[in-house]
C-alpha positions, 0 to 999 in steps of 0.5 A: 375811865368812863363807866357805863350803865347796863344796857340789857336784861342779861347785863342787869342779871349779871350785876344782880348775881355779882351783888349777891356774891358781894353781899355774901362776902360781907355777911360772912365777914359779919358786916351786917349793915353793908350786907343788907345794903348790898342785898338791896342792890341784889333786888334792885338789879333783879327788878331792873333786869325784869323791866329790861326783859319785858320791854321797859326801860329800867327806871333810874330809881333806887326805891324798891317799892317804886321799882316793884310798882313799875314792874308790870306783871309782878306781885309781892308774893314773888318775894319770900317771907320777910324780904318785902321788909326791904321795900320800905327800908329807909323810907320815912312814913311821916314824909310821903314825898321823901325820896329816900330808900335803902341807900340811907343804909350807907350812912348807918352803923347799925340796922333798924329793927328787923322782922327776923335775923340778918341771916334769915333776911338775907336768905329770903332776899337771895331766894326772892332774887332768884325768883325774879331772875327766873321770871326775866 
């Protein structure tokens, strides 16, 4: 079965809302690494919806900071509190050419040190995603 990529802003928005539901299920089951990993996809797909809605072809990219930078008209203040922590999760500051990002979480059994509790982080992510979706 062939799987297709989203083709417009509304499809990206639908995926973002579904990934948020997925993250909440994982959070409720206390799968914290998986919940944060899925929450990163919530932000990624909301950013791609924004790009599609504003005439840009969504970038084939998982690095949230790069996606954010490629989303003209957005400023970091759209992200609530600690949600901006996820922009650089998985990035090695000692390797500036490292293309890694939050997808490194898929190989982890524990989260890195967070700036707040997992519950607070996810709450800020959901609020930030709603902000992004409303801008779309």
